[in-house]
C-alpha positions as protocol buffer text, in pm:
chain_id: "A"
residue {
  index: 1
  type: MET
  ca { x: 11828 y: 6351 z: 4902 }
}
residue {
  index: 2
  type: ALA
  ca { x: 11509 y: 6290 z: 5098 }
}
residue {
  index: 3
  type: ILE
  ca { x: 11667 y: 6016 z: 5300 }
}
residue {
  index: 4
  type: GLY
  ca { x: 11952 y: 6238 z: 5407 }
}
residue {
  index: 5
  type: ALA
  ca { x: 11702 y: 6509 z: 5517 }
}
residue {
  index: 6
  type: GLY
  ca { x: 11506 y: 6257 z: 5702 }
}
residue {
  index: 7
  type: ILE
  ca { x: 11812 y: 6140 z: 5899 }
}
residue {
  index: 8
  type: ALA
  ca { x: 11910 y: 6507 z: 5961 }
}
residue {
  index: 9
  type: ARG
  ca { x: 11571 y: 6586 z: 6096 }
}
residue {
  index: 10
  type: HIS
  ca { x: 11581 y: 6269 z: 6312 }
}
residue {
  index: 11
  type: ARG
  ca { x: 11919 y: 6359 z: 6455 }
}
residue {
  index: 12
  type: ALA
  ca { x: 11812 y: 6719 z: 6521 }
}
residue {
  index: 13
  type: SER
  ca { x: 11505 y: 6591 z: 6701 }
}
residue {
  index: 14
  type: ALA
  ca { x: 11706 y: 6353 z: 6902 }
}
residue {
  index: 15
  type: GLY
  ca { x: 11937 y: 6635 z: 7002 }
}
residue {
  index: 16
  type: MET
  ca { x: 11648 y: 6861 z: 7098 }
}
residue {
  index: 17
  type: ASP
  ca { x: 11507 y: 6575 z: 7311 }
}
residue {
  index: 18
  type: GLN
  ca { x: 11842 y: 6532 z: 7498 }
}
residue {
  index: 19
  type: GLU
  ca { x: 11857 y: 6928 z: 7540 }
}
residue {
  index: 20
  type: ARG
  ca { x: 11497 y: 6925 z: 7683 }
}
residue {
  index: 21
  type: GLN
  ca { x: 11578 y: 6637 z: 7916 }
}
residue {
  index: 22
  type: ALA
  ca { x: 11893 y: 6814 z: 8037 }
}
residue {
  index: 23
  type: TYR
  ca { x: 11705 y: 7133 z: 8081 }
}
residue {
  index: 24
  type: GLU
  ca { x: 11425 y: 6954 z: 8284 }
}
residue {
  index: 25
  type: SER
  ca { x: 11685 y: 6779 z: 8493 }
}
residue {
  index: 26
  type: GLN
  ca { x: 11858 y: 7109 z: 8564 }
}
residue {
  index: 27
  type: LEU
  ca { x: 11524 y: 7270 z: 8663 }
}
residue {
  index: 28
  type: ASP
  ca { x: 11441 y: 6975 z: 8903 }
}
residue {
  index: 29
  type: GLN
  ca { x: 11785 y: 7013 z: 9064 }
}
residue {
  index: 30
  type: SER
  ca { x: 11731 y: 7388 z: 9104 }
}
residue {
  index: 31
  type: GLN
  ca { x: 11398 y: 7331 z: 9256 }
}
residue {
  index: 32
  type: ARG
  ca { x: 11535 y: 7084 z: 9508 }
}
residue {
  index: 33
  type: GLN
  ca { x: 11799 y: 7335 z: 9595 }
}
residue {
  index: 34
  type: ILE
  ca { x: 11542 y: 7607 z: 9645 }
}
residue {
  index: 35
  type: GLU
  ca { x: 11340 y: 7379 z: 9867 }
}
residue {
  index: 36
  type: ALA
  ca { x: 11640 y: 7283 z: 10077 }
}
residue {
  index: 37
  type: GLN
  ca { x: 11738 y: 7643 z: 10120 }
}
residue {
  index: 38
  type: GLN
  ca { x: 11383 y: 7735 z: 10225 }
}
residue {
  index: 39
  type: ARG
  ca { x: 11387 y: 7460 z: 10486 }
}
residue {
  index: 40
  type: GLN
  ca { x: 11723 y: 7601 z: 10604 }
}
residue {
  index: 41
  type: LEU
  ca { x: 11582 y: 7950 z: 10623 }
}
residue {
  index: 42
  type: GLU
  ca { x: 11273 y: 7832 z: 10809 }
}
residue {
  index: 43
  type: ALA
  ca { x: 11496 y: 7645 z: 11061 }
}
residue {
  index: 44
  type: LEU
  ca { x: 11714 y: 7959 z: 11109 }
}
residue {
  index: 45
  type: GLN
  ca { x: 11400 y: 8186 z: 11147 }
}
residue {
  index: 46
  type: GLY
  ca { x: 11271 y: 7943 z: 11416 }
}
residue {
  index: 47
  type: GLN
  ca { x: 11614 y: 7962 z: 11599 }
}
residue {
  index: 48
  type: THR
  ca { x: 11595 y: 8337 z: 11578 }
}
residue {
  index: 49
  type: GLN
  ca { x: 11244 y: 8344 z: 11733 }
}
residue {
  index: 50
  type: GLN
  ca { x: 11355 y: 8127 z: 12009 }
}
residue {
  index: 51
  type: LYS
  ca { x: 11670 y: 8335 z: 12100 }
}
residue {
  index: 52
  type: PRO
  ca { x: 11649 y: 8588 z: 12370 }
}
residue {
  index: 53
  type: GLN
  ca { x: 11570 y: 8938 z: 12253 }
}
residue {
  index: 54
  type: HIS
  ca { x: 11880 y: 9089 z: 12415 }
}
residue {
  index: 55
  type: GLU
  ca { x: 12107 y: 8943 z: 12135 }
}
residue {
  index: 56
  type: ASP
  ca { x: 12340 y: 9205 z: 11999 }
}
residue {
  index: 57
  type: PRO
  ca { x: 12183 y: 9376 z: 11699 }
}
residue {
  index: 58
  type: THR
  ca { x: 12514 y: 9409 z: 11532 }
}
residue {
  index: 59
  type: LYS
  ca { x: 12573 y: 9045 z: 11558 }
}
residue {
  index: 60
  type: LYS
  ca { x: 12224 y: 8969 z: 11418 }
}
residue {
  index: 61
  type: LEU
  ca { x: 12292 y: 9195 z: 11119 }
}
residue {
  index: 62
  type: GLU
  ca { x: 12619 y: 9035 z: 11059 }
}
residue {
  index: 63
  type: LYS
  ca { x: 12460 y: 8683 z: 11068 }
}
residue {
  index: 64
  type: TYR
  ca { x: 12188 y: 8793 z: 10820 }
}
residue {
  index: 65
  type: ALA
  ca { x: 12433 y: 8955 z: 10596 }
}
residue {
  index: 66
  type: ASP
  ca { x: 12633 y: 8629 z: 10593 }
}
residue {
  index: 67
  type: LEU
  ca { x: 12323 y: 8439 z: 10508 }
}
residue {
  index: 68
  type: ARG
  ca { x: 12249 y: 8675 z: 10225 }
}
residue {
  index: 69
  type: LYS
  ca { x: 12606 y: 8647 z: 10104 }
}
residue {
  index: 70
  type: LYS
  ca { x: 12560 y: 8258 z: 10096 }
}
residue {
  index: 71
  type: GLY
  ca { x: 12238 y: 8304 z: 9898 }
}
residue {
  index: 72
  type: LEU
  ca { x: 12018 y: 8175 z: 10178 }
}
residue {
  index: 73
  type: LEU
  ca { x: 11846 y: 8515 z: 10212 }
}
residue {
  index: 74
  type: THR
  ca { x: 11729 y: 8740 z: 9927 }
}
residue {
  index: 75
  type: GLU
  ca { x: 11805 y: 9106 z: 9933 }
}
residue {
  index: 76
  type: GLU
  ca { x: 11444 y: 9171 z: 10018 }
}
residue {
  index: 77
  type: GLU
  ca { x: 11440 y: 8924 z: 10306 }
}
residue {
  index: 78
  type: PHE
  ca { x: 11766 y: 9078 z: 10435 }
}
residue {
  index: 79
  type: GLN
  ca { x: 11636 y: 9440 z: 10420 }
}
residue {
  index: 80
  type: LYS
  ca { x: 11304 y: 9331 z: 10599 }
}
residue {
  index: 81
  type: LEU
  ca { x: 11516 y: 9153 z: 10883 }
}
residue {
  index: 82
  type: LYS
  ca { x: 11742 y: 9462 z: 10904 }
}
residue {
  index: 83
  type: ALA
  ca { x: 11449 y: 9695 z: 10933 }
}
residue {
  index: 84
  type: ASP
  ca { x: 11302 y: 9479 z: 11210 }
}
residue {
  index: 85
  type: ILE
  ca { x: 11627 y: 9482 z: 11407 }
}
residue {
  index: 86
  type: LEU
  ca { x: 11660 y: 9860 z: 11367 }
}
residue {
  index: 87
  type: SER
  ca { x: 11298 y: 9920 z: 11481 }
}
residue {
  index: 88
  type: GLN
  ca { x: 11356 y: 9725 z: 11805 }
}
residue {
  index: 89
  type: MET
  ca { x: 11649 y: 9958 z: 11894 }
}
């Protein structure tokens, strides 16, 4: 009976190790995705700053709404950009 319990513990431990490794791999992948999105956002923000200020505010809002929809902007970032656009009107 003790041998069977030892085998069961070993298998459970091995399963937990596999789950932990899968979880860590998923975390690493998520972190890489976040970093890639941040780089994209920074590039987009740099482009926005270089564009002339006479760009149609409606088009800007639509562009930012699309970025938010795609997950590249958070709701908070979108609301800040929206407020900036509206304050310039």
